[in-house]
C-alpha positions in Angstrom: 108.5 125.2 94.0 110.7 123.8 96.6 111.8 120.1 96.6 109.8 119.5 99.8 106.7 121.0 98.2 107.1 118.9 95.1 107.4 115.6 96.9 104.4 116.4 99.2 102.3 117.3 96.2 103.3 114.1 94.5 102.5 112.1 97.6 99.1 113.7 97.8 98.4 112.8 94.2 99.5 109.2 94.7 97.3 108.8 97.7 94.4 110.4 95.9 94.9 108.0 92.9 94.9 105.0 95.2 91.9 106.2 97.1 89.8 106.8 94.0 90.7 103.3 92.7 89.8 101.6 95.9 86.4 103.3 95.8 85.7 101.2 92.7 86.2 97.9 94.6 83.3 95.8 95.7 83.1 94.9 99.4 84.0 91.3 98.6 87.2 92.4 96.9 88.6 93.7 100.2 89.1 90.1 101.5 90.6 88.7 98.3 94.3 87.7 98.5 96.8 89.6 96.3 100.0 88.2 95.0 102.0 90.0 97.6 102.5 87.5 100.4 98.8 86.5 100.0 97.9 89.8 101.7 94.3 90.9 101.2 93.4 94.4 100.2 92.4 95.0 103.8 95.9 93.9 104.8 97.6 96.3 102.4 95.5 99.3 103.4 95.9 98.5 107.0 99.7 98.4 106.5 99.7 101.8 104.8 97.5 103.2 107.5 99.8 102.0 110.2 102.9 103.3 108.5 101.2 106.8 108.0 100.1 106.7 111.6 103.8 106.2 112.7 104.7 109.2 110.5 102.1 111.4 112.1 103.3 110.4 115.6 106.9 111.0 114.6 106.0 114.4 113.3 104.4 115.3 116.7 107.8 114.6 118.4 110.5 112.2 119.3 109.1 111.6 122.8 105.7 110.6 121.4 107.3 108.3 118.8 109.5 106.5 121.4 106.5 106.0 123.6 104.6 104.5 120.7 107.5 102.3 119.8 107.6 101.0 123.4 103.9 100.1 123.2 104.5 98.3 119.9 107.3 96.2 121.4 105.0 94.8 124.2 105.6 91.0 124.1 102.0 90.4 125.0 100.8 91.7 121.7 100.1 89.2 119.0 101.5 89.8 115.5 99.3 92.5 113.8 97.4 93.2 117.0 98.7 96.7 117.5 98.0 97.7 113.9 94.4 96.6 114.2 94.1 98.6 117.4 95.2 101.7 115.4 92.7 101.0 112.6 89.9 100.3 115.0 89.8 96.8 113.5 87.9 98.2 110.6 87.8 96.8 107.0 86.6 97.7 103.7 85.2 101.2 103.0 85.4 102.2 106.7 89.1 101.3 106.8 89.6 103.2 103.5 88.1 106.4 105.0 90.1 106.1 108.1 93.3 105.7 106.0 92.5 108.6 103.7 91.7 110.9 106.6 95.1 110.1 108.3 97.0 110.2 105.0 95.6 113.7 104.5 96.6 114.8 108.0 100.1 113.4 107.4 100.5 115.4 104.2 99.2 118.5 105.8 101.6 118.2 108.7 104.5 117.6 106.3 103.6 120.7 104.2 104.0 123.0 107.1 107.4 121.6 108.2 110.6 123.5 107.8 112.9 121.8 105.2 115.7 120.0 106.9 113.8 118.9 110.0 114.6 115.3 110.9 112.0 112.8 112.0 112.5 109.8 114.3 111.9 106.5 112.7 112.2 102.7 113.4 115.5 102.8 111.4 117.8 105.8 111.1 116.2 109.3 111.5 115.2 110.9 108.1 114.9 114.4 107.0 111.3 115.4 106.1 111.9 115.4 102.3 113.3 111.8 102.5 110.5 110.8 104.9 107.8 112.0 102.5 109.6 110.3 99.5 109.6 107.0 101.5 105.8 107.3 102.1 105.4 108.1 98.3 107.4 105.0 97.4 105.5 102.7 99.8 102.1 104.0 98.7 103.1 103.5 95.0 104.6 100.1 95.4 102.0 98.5 97.7 99.2 99.7 95.4 100.5 97.5 92.6 99.4 94.3 94.5 95.8 95.7 94.4 95.9 96.8 90.8 97.4 93.4 89.8 94.6 91.5 91.7 92.0 93.5 89.9 93.7 93.1 86.4 93.9 96.9 86.1 96.8 98.7 84.6 98.1 101.3 87.0 99.0 104.7 85.5 102.2 106.3 86.7 103.5 109.8 86.1 107.0 111.3 86.1 106.6 111.6 89.9 108.1 108.1 90.0 111.5 109.7 89.5 111.5 110.0 93.3 111.5 106.2 93.4 114.0 105.7 90.5 116.4 108.1 92.3 116.2 106.1 95.5 116.6 102.9 93.5 119.8 104.1 92.0 121.2 105.6 95.3 120.6 102.3 97.2 122.8 100.3 94.8 125.5 99.9 97.5 122.9 99.5 100.2 121.4 96.4 98.5 124.7 94.6 98.9 125.8 95.9 102.3 122.4 94.9 103.6 123.2 91.3 102.4 126.7 91.5 103.8 128.1 91.1 100.4 130.8 93.1 98.6 129.4 95.8 96.2 130.3 95.0 92.6 132.2 97.8 90.8 131.7 99.9 88.9 128.2 101.1 89.5 126.0 100.5 86.4 124.9 103.2 84.1 121.1 103.6 84.4 119.1 105.0 81.4 115.4 105.0 81.9 112.4 106.2 79.8 109.9 108.2 82.0 106.2 107.8 81.5 106.3 111.2 79.7 109.0 109.9 77.3 111.8 111.9 79.0 115.1 110.1 79.4 116.6 109.9 82.9 120.3 109.0 83.4 122.5 108.1 86.3 126.2 107.2 86.7 128.9 107.0 84.0 127.8 105.8 80.6 129.0 102.2 80.0 127.9 100.0 77.2 129.0 96.8 79.0 127.4 97.7 82.4 123.9 99.1 81.9 120.3 99.0 83.0 118.1 100.4 80.4 114.4 100.7 79.7 111.1 101.7 81.3 111.3 103.7 84.4 108.1 102.1 85.7 109.6 98.7 85.3 112.8 99.8 87.0 110.8 101.1 90.0 108.8 97.9 90.1 112.1 95.9 90.3 113.8 98.1 93.0 110.7 98.0 95.1 110.3 94.3 94.6 106.9 94.4 92.9 108.4 92.5 90.1 111.1 89.9 89.4 113.7 91.1 86.9 112.7 88.1 84.7 109.2 89.5 84.4 110.0 92.9 83.0 111.6 94.1 79.7 114.6 96.0 81.1 117.8 95.5 79.2 120.5 94.5 81.8 124.0 94.1 80.6 127.1 93.3 82.6 128.1 91.5 85.9 127.4 94.4 88.3 124.1 95.3 86.7 122.8 91.8 86.6 123.9 91.1 90.2 122.0 94.2 91.3 118.8 93.6 89.4 118.6 90.1 90.8 118.3 91.3 94.4 117.7 95.1 94.2 116.0 96.5 97.3 115.5 100.2 97.8 113.7 100.1 101.0 115.0 99.7 104.5 114.8 96.6 106.7 116.4 93.2 106.5 117.3 91.6 103.2 114.3 90.7 101.2 114.2 88.5 98.1 112.2 89.6 95.1 109.1 87.7 94.2 109.7 84.5 92.3 109.6 84.9 88.6 106.1 84.5 87.2 104.3 85.1 90.5 103.7 88.8 90.1 103.0 89.8 86.6 
């Protein structure tokens, strides 16, 4: 199995898991606020739908994507207005079905793409494998807000190694993005996967290490959790500086949720 096939299969499975969970929600749940910026479930799914829509348009071609980007930058549009146009201003089950149909189209398109093809994006262009990985990361991370709201424990598989790998690789990016000097050396990262397998990155260092649950590490680097709200063992200056502000996703610097607000 190629790397591209593996990430697309994992992306499909993650979307299917979220879809099946959302089917269990009552209609009233969709308008409840989550602990992620007080977004409702409708807001979360609308955001995922919009991002997947951008992915589909980008896959169709650079010209189509640039035309869409120009539409989105129209100063006459109110915040969130364009996204609601794309979703047909739907909510609840109707929004869920629209998202799932588009998500499936996106995965089908990616599955027929030659490895190495690069897609235009709002940030730097990304190759198709990285693009699919980013969609996996966002689907996984945003779903936590809904699981948390419903007080349901989300089940993760070893597919989250995609996220853990991005988390480790963006060590330097976290600080560059904040216009700060990167602490050296890079910490040793030793994580226990959902299956019990041990994953390791960087040179072993007893005095500069992040160790513990891979799920919790992924929650921290995607800013689903504050480092104080997980049980990771963090030892050493560089490791602590990193975990305090870790950010594995693109965009301007974001601060993690305040301790105790997303648990």
